[in-house]
N, C-alpha and C positions, 0 to 999 in steps of 0.2 A: 750683686746682681749677676744673673746669667741669662743670656739671650733676652735681656730686658725684663726678666722675671725674678722675683725673690724665690727662696726655697719653698715656702708654703704655697706660692702660686704655681710653681712647677708641679708640686705634689698633687694639688687639687686638680690640675689639668690631666695628669697621668691617671689619677683615680677615676675621674669622670670618663676618660677614654676607655678604661677597662670596663666600666659599666656599659659603654656602647657595644663593645665587642663580646661581652660575656654572654649575651643572648644567643650568639651563634656558636658557642662552644658546645662540645659533647655534654650530654645530660649529667654525667658523673662529675665533670669539672665545673659545670655552670654554677652550682650552688656555692661552693667554697670561694670561687673567684669573685662572684657577685657580692658575697658577704664581706670579703676582705676589701674589695674596692669601695663598698659603701662605708665601711669603717674609716678607710683612708680619707674619703671625701668629707665625711662628717667632722673628723678631727682637724683636717687642714682648713676646712671652711670656717670652723670655730676660731682657729688661729687668725685667719684673715679678717674675720669680723672684729675680733678684739684689737687687732693692729690697725684696722681701717681698710676697707676693701677699695681698691682702685676701680674706677669705672670700667676699665677694660675687662675685668673678671666678673662683673655682674652677669653677663650672658653665660659664662661658664657655670656659675652657681645656679642660674635658672635652668640650664639644660640638665645639670646633675640632679636638681630637685625633681624635674619631670621624670627622669629615669628612675629615681628612687621611688616616686609615687606609683610607678608601674610595677616595679620589681619587688619592693619590700613586702607588700601584702601577700604576694605569692610565696615568698621565701619564708614568711612567718607561719604559714600553714604547715601542718605535719607532713613530713616527707612521705613519698609514695610507699617506701618499704615498711613504714610503721602502719600504714593503712592496710597493707596486705596481710598483716599478722593480727588484725583485730579479731576477737572472738566471733564465731559464726552467728551467735544470736544477736550481735550488735548490727544495726543497719549499716550497710556499706556507704562510704562517702563517694560521691562522684568526684573525679579529678577536676581541679580548677580548669575553667575554660581558658584557652589561650587563643588569641587572635591569629588567624593565618598570616604568613609572612607578608603577603601582598597587601594586607590591611594594616599591618604594623609598620610597614616600610616608611610611609610619610612621617609618622611620629618619630621614628628612629632617625630619619634624615634631618628633621628639625633639631632634635637634640644634638646630633653630631655637628650640625652647622653652628649652633650656639656655642658649643664647647670649642670648636676650632676658631671661632671669632675672637676668643680671649687672647691667645698667643699672637694672632695676626694684629690685633689692635695694640698689644704691648710692643710689638716690633715696629709698628707704624708710628706710635706716639709714646716713645720710651721716656723714662726719667733720664735727663741728660747726664752722660758720664763724661766729665771734662777731661781732656788729655793732660797728662803730667807735663808741666813745663820742662823744657830741655836745658835751660840755663843753670848757672852755678848758684844762683840765689833762690832761697825759698821766697814766697810771695806773701806780703801782708796787704791788708785793705782797710780803709776807713772812709767815712762819709762826713762831709761838711756842708753847711748851708750858708750862703752869703747873699746879702742884700746890697744892691747898688743904690746909694742915696742920690746919685746924680741922674738916675733914669726912672721915670714913672713907668708903671706896667702898661705896655701898649695894648694889652688885650682887654683892659677894663677902663671905666671912666672915673673910678674913685680917685679923688685928688691925692689921697695919702697912701695909695697903693704903689709901693716901689718894686722895681724888678728884682725878683729873688730867684736864685738858681741853686739846685742841689748838685753837688759834685762828689764823685767817688774816686778815690785814689787806689791804684795798685802799685806797690813799691817793693824794692829789694829788701828782704827782711833777714833777720838772724835765724839760725836753725831753731826750730821749736820742738818741744817734747812730743814723742809719739802719742797719738790719741787726741791731740789738740783739736777742738771743734773747728771745722772749716766753715767758711762763710756761706750763708744762704744766698741762692742765686739772684733772685729778683728783688730782694729787699733786705733791710736790716733785721726784720722780724718775719715770722711766719705770716702774720696778718698782712704786713706790707707786701710780701711776695704774692699772697693770694689776691689782694686788691689789684696789683699791677698785672698779674696774669689774666685776670678776668677783664680788666680794661683793655689789654692788648687783644684778647679774643674778640671783645666787642668792637674794637676798631677794625679788626680784620673781617668782621661779619660772620664769625663761627661761634658755635656753642662754647661757653666758658670752660666746660669740663675737659675739652680737648687739650688744653694747655695746663691741666692740673699737674702733670709730671714736672713741668718747668718750675712750678711754684714750690715743689718739695725738694728740688735738687740742691746739692751742695757743690761748691766750686773747689779749686785747689789752693785758695788763699785763706789766710788766717786773720780774722778781725782783730785789729789793734796790735798786731805783732810788732815787736821791737824792730826798728830800722837797722839794716845791716851796718856793722861797724866798719867794714871795708868798702871801698868803691868811691870814696870822696863825695863830690857833689854830682848828682845824677842829672843827665839830660831829661827834659820834660816833653811829654807827648800829650797834647790836648785832643779830645775826641768828642765829636758831635754825632748823635745817632740819626737814623733815618726818620722820615716823616711819620709821626705817631710812634716812633721808636722810643726806647728808654736807655738810660745810662749804662745798663748792664748788658745790652744786646750783643756786645763784642767782648765778653769776659774772657773767653779762651785766648783771643788775640792779645788782650791786655795783660793777662797773666804770663803769657810767653814773653812779651816784651819786658815786663817787670823782672822776670827771672834772668834776663840778659843785661840788666843794669839800667833800665829806664824807669822813670816814674810816669805812669799813664793816669791822666785825669779826665774822666768822662762826665759829661753834663746831662742833667735833665733840664729840658726847656719847658717851663710851665705854659699851659694852654696849647702846647704843641705835642710834647711827649704824651703817650697814651694816658698815663696817670703819674702825677708827682705827689708823693706823700711827704709833707713838710714835717719838721721836727715836732711841732705841737700836735700832730695827728691829722691836720687838715689835708684833704685830698683834692688836688686840682686835676680835673679831667680835660682832655683835649677839646679844643674848639676848631680844629682843623677839619675842613670839609671841602670836597670838590663840588663845583657847580655844574660841570658838564660843558660849560662854555670854555673853549680852549684859551681864548684871549684873557678871560677873567681869571681862570685858574693859573695862568702864567703870571699874571699881575700879583695874585695872592702869594704864589710861590716865591716871587722876588721879594715880597714884604717879609715873609717868614725867614727867608735866607738872610736878609739884612739884620733882623732881630737876633738871629743866631750868631751872626758874625760879631755883633756888638757884645753878646754874651761871652764869646770866646776871648775877645780882647779884655773884657772886664776880669775874667778868671785869670788870665795871664798876669794882670796887675795884682790881683789878690795873691797869686803864687809868689810874686816878688815880695809882698808884705809878709807872707808866711815865712819865706826864707830868711828875711831880716829879723824875724821875731816880733813884728808888729801884730801878728795874729798868732795866738798860741797853737802849738801843734808839734807832733814828734818829728816832722820833717824840716824844722827850722835849721838853717845852715846846711841843708843837704840838697837843695834844688838849684840847678844851674839854668836859670831862666834865660841866660844869653844863648843857650843851646836848646831852643824850644821849637817843636814841630806842631803844626796845626793839622788835624786830620778829621775825617768824617765819612759816614756811609750815606749814600743816596743824597738827599737834600743836605745832609750834614757835610758831605764832601763838597757840595756847591757852596755852603757857608764857609768851609775852610778856605776855598779859593778867594772868596770875597774878603775874609779876615786877613789873609796874607797880603792882598792888594792894598788894604787900608791900614795895615799895622806892620811896619818894617821890623818890629821886634821878633816876629816869627821868622825862623831861619829855613824852614822847609815845609812842604805840604804833601799830604797823602790823601788822595781822593779815591774812596772805595766805591766805584760804580755810581758816581753822582754826576748827573747832567747839570751843566752850569745854569744858573738863574740870575746872572748879573745883567741888568738891562743896559748897563754902560761899561762893558769890560775895558779895562785900561792896562797898560804895562805894569808889571811887578817884577821884583828881583829874585824871588825864591825859586829853587828847583822844585819840580812837582813829580810825584809818582802817581799815575792814574791807572788803577786796575779796573778792567771792564769785563763783563761777560760778552760772548759773541753776539753782537747786535745785528739783527736783520734790518737793513735799511727800509724794507717794505713796512716793517712794524713801527720803526722809530727813525724816520729819515733825518731828523735834526740833531740827534744826540751826538754822534761822532763828529760831524762838522763843527758844532758849537764848541765841543770839548777841544778839538784841534785848534780852533781860533784862539781859545783862551791859553792853551799851552804855548802857542807860538808867541804870545805876548810876554812870556817870561823872559827876562834877560839872562837867565841861567839855563843850563841844559836840563831838559825834562824828559820824562819817559811815560809812554802809554803802553800798557801790557794787557793784551786780550788773552784771557786764560781759558783754554778749551774745556768744555764739560761743566762750566759754571753757569749759574743763573744769578739773578739779582741778590737773592738771599744767601748764596753760597759764601759771601764775604762777611757773614754774621754767624752767630751761634745756631741759627735756625736748623741746619742739617743735623744737629745733635738731638733734636726733639720733634721735628716734623717728618712726615712720611718721605722716604727717599725717592720721590718722584722727580724726574729730571726737570720738568717745567717749574717745579716748586723750589727744589733745593739743589738742582744740578745733578750730574751723574758721577760725581767723584767719591761718593760714599759719605759716611758720617764725618770723617775727620780729615780727609785729604785736602779738601778745600780750605779748611782752617789752617792746615800746615803750610800750604802755598801762600795764603794771605800773610801769615806771620813771617815766613821766611823771606818773602820779597820785601815786606815792610822793614824787617830788621836789616837786610842788606842795604836798602836805601838810607835808613837812619844812620847806620854805621858809617856810610860814606859821607853823608851831608852834615851830621851833627858831631861825629867823632873823627872825621877826616881819615877814615880807613883807606889806605892806598889800594890801587888796583882798578881794573876795568869793570865799572858797575854794570854796563850793558851786558858784558859777558856773564855776570852773575845773575842777571835777570832773564836773559833770553831763553834758558832752558825751560822756563815755566810757561811759555806761550809765545804769542806773536808780538814782538816788541817793535815799537816805533820810537826813535830817539828824536826829540825836538831840540835843535840848537837855536841860538838867538836869531840866526838869519837863514837857517836851512833845515832840512829834514832828511834823516837817513833811516831807512827801514832795515830791520834785522829780523829775519824769520826765526821762529822758535820751534 
């Protein structure tokens, strides 16, 4: 991919652009340039149709088709020089009528606008290009599905419906052969990826085709790759996505941590995640919906958070069984569940805080821009890293005070880092495939927000799970405005 476009897409845009400008060329150059551009457009358009045209380039093909319908009939007539040498006794042809420039200008402008719309749309909604992980390990990935026999499904009334979660692992892998197929981004198969992308678009209230690029993307991890032979037993990082989010929404972050020697385990929460595709093919769509009543919405959010927290505790138990060999899998004997962090984005971050408070097996917490929804916050012992976007108190007056209250309840030193230039979605993969509009994806570009999220998370996990010595506050403060929360005091460090 170049500039968000494949080679045939670049060629068809250039050919169509030549058709636009050919009309204003000198008469001697107009015919050969137009014929050459038409040939280029027809060949590249055929290649695109055979490979599957992305929606971004439908306007380009429409604009090119309009131009060809205007120009080809004229070009297929005999050239003027042949008409001049016709025998005298043959009746003379009148030259083809050409519209004056002022009459042709609107049509020319429409065609030019359609052709320009293609590259702009490809730039705004690209196929995500995941950054190469920086760690020493290649990354493998696999998906498992687990049912909790001790918990009925809270979203249904069926007595035999038990709570089931889908989990995806990213783990340190052995080096794999060049050309090994990389993992599909949004699902195990193309069908699952398409189902999830359309469900996510539906949840966001936008047309499904806008996220088609995400459904075709490939990540940097290899499905089913052999686990790395070195590294011993790896610390574990559990992740809960945002409201209506899906397990893969932080893949770039997960792959970076896995390359550094962590096993990241992300959950799909049925009836909460936009779409959960079970092993048998059944798809569970979200039932999450706001009412518009602030008090009722907060009550519901607290309920969803509690269910997610229970899911996280259940998965940690399953990981222990997997490590002991009670569940079959390639990671048996390689998971250090005594060094486990619980993390999440948005409401997933809120769930991580509740999970840590009620389950002392978790050793650390990362909250990626999640406002707490615990109706009865109580003390807990784990350190917390909370990353936030710059919050305007006029827009959300309760977020930072509630987060501060919870962080102050930790008996360990915790950190709140406000990262300039970020928005709520900057802490996910969204900047890779959404328009780079500051209100939507922040102002840090496609990858800088991902780099900061991963770098600060790795620094925190290295300190809390691996006992890396040094001043953690000094490592975090260059990335933003840092507030350090001690057990009985608060120290502010500007970044």
